[in-house]
C-alpha positions, 0 to 999 in steps of 0.5 A: 224400234225404227227412227220413223216410229220415234219421229211419228210418236214424238210429233204426236206428243208435241201435238197432244201437249200443244193443244192445251197451250194453244187453247190457253193462248187463244183465250188470251191467258198469260202462260206463267208457271202457276197457270201451266202447272194448273193445266198439267195437273188437270190433264194428269188427273184426266190421264189417271182416269183414262188409265183406269178406263184402259185397265177396266176395259181390258185394253192394257194389251190392246197393242202387245208391244211398246211404244208403238202398235205392232211397230206402227205409230197408230192402230190404223197402220197395224190393222192387218196385224190386229185383225189377225190376232183377233181372228186367232183369239176372238175374245182375247186382249187384242181388238181394234177398239182395245188397240185404240184405247191403249194407244190413246192412253199412250198419246195422252201420257206423252202429251203430259210428258211434253207439258212437264218438260215445258214446266222444267224448261220454263222453271230453268229459264226463270231460275233466278226469279223463283225459289230454287226448290221450285226449279229442282221440283220441276226437274224432278217431276220430269224424271218422275214422268220418264220413270212413269213411262218406263213402267208403262212399258213394263206393264205391256212387256210383263203382261199386266203383272199386278205389282208393275201395274200397281206401281204404275198407278202409284207413280201417277198419283205421286206425280199428281202430288208433285204437281199439287206442290209445284202449283201451290209453290208458284201461287202468288197468294198462297195464304201460308201459315206463319206459325204451325198450329200444334200437331196439325202437320203431324196429323196431316202426314198421318192422314196422308199415310193412311190414305196412301196405304188404302190407295195401294190396297185398292190398286192391288184389288183392281190390278188383281181383278179382285173386286168381285171376290166378295159379292155382298156387303157388309159380309163377304160371301156370307161371312164377316171373316171368310176363308182367306189366303194372305200368303198368295194374295200378297205375294207381289212378284208373280204373274197375273192370276198365278201364284209364285209357283205358276199355279192358278191363284186360288179364290181365297187369295182374291178374297184376302186382297178384297177383304183387307181393302174393306177393313182398312177403309174403316181405318180411313173413315175413322182417321178422316172423321177424327181429323175433320172434327179436330180441325173444323173448329180451327178452320172456323176461328178466323177469316184469313185466306188460310182459314178459308182454304182449310175450311174448304179442303176439310169439306172436300175431304169429307165429301170424298170419303163419302164418295169412296164409300158409296162407289166402293159398295156400288162396285160390289152390289151392282157387279162392278159397273164401269162408271162406279169403278172410274169414279172410285179411281178418280176419288182416290186421286182426288183424295191424294190431292186433297191430303197433299193440299192439307199438308201444304196448308199445315206447313208454315212458310219459312222466315226469310 
């Protein structure tokens, strides 16, 4: 990796990260920690969607090296190498459009890294004015985004190995969770609880766990390209319980499309991956329904900021589960349209954000 490549990519990261800050300054908004984290949270969510777009358009190996593209900072400079690779494999993973999609994803990610670094620096400068855990969280988020970048590199160098791509997505969602907590903690009017309603926090943790398991299963479906393994609904290829191979389907350390021994992955393994995601969706639906009706009455029992927030996020939670149900079925019956798949990924990210907000609302503010 040349020094010039590092300088060029660092300049791009600075440019990408500075754009929202410049727009914010132009609009006359004061850039505090809460406002900065709101910007970063919004752009990180967009990055998750763009990462899904990169995967769904098979652009993950559009530039088969990292961090540059054939050793260059952008596909224009690598056009000869890209054209050669495309001529050798016309329907392969490398093309001009795929190279640009992959590099734009990397540029976008580097901009998020710059914003999170800015959050960490600003938190450190103001560490005497804010709570200690906020500074620690900002620094932790910076290390997390660096780890996320490392898995982005592994995604390319290990040729889209499913477990690596899955962890890459889950780390992005963990980053979203951390940003939600940071954003909540830096809000001047959070409307926190003074007393914990019985079982609310425990049930919210359970809800977040159930949603996280389902999102992992959904990521495993996506990264193994098992969306169309079941081609009808509610049955799977004409059977409620089709022939499945869970052993190969859930062997995590293996190449894409291969078994642990290097053979081609049987269709029964893909069916097992898809089918389990479907079954657990029913668990999520029951969990959300139970949670909603248990705490809807509580949300209507007052008019404080806390009660209004709980009411709002309960409605969002139910709306997202309906959205996930509709887009999940659409992926199957409409033969995996790109827009439905992107919305399904976005819904999963919003489900994590919503569950995290509910957990924060269920956590009493400690007595000073």
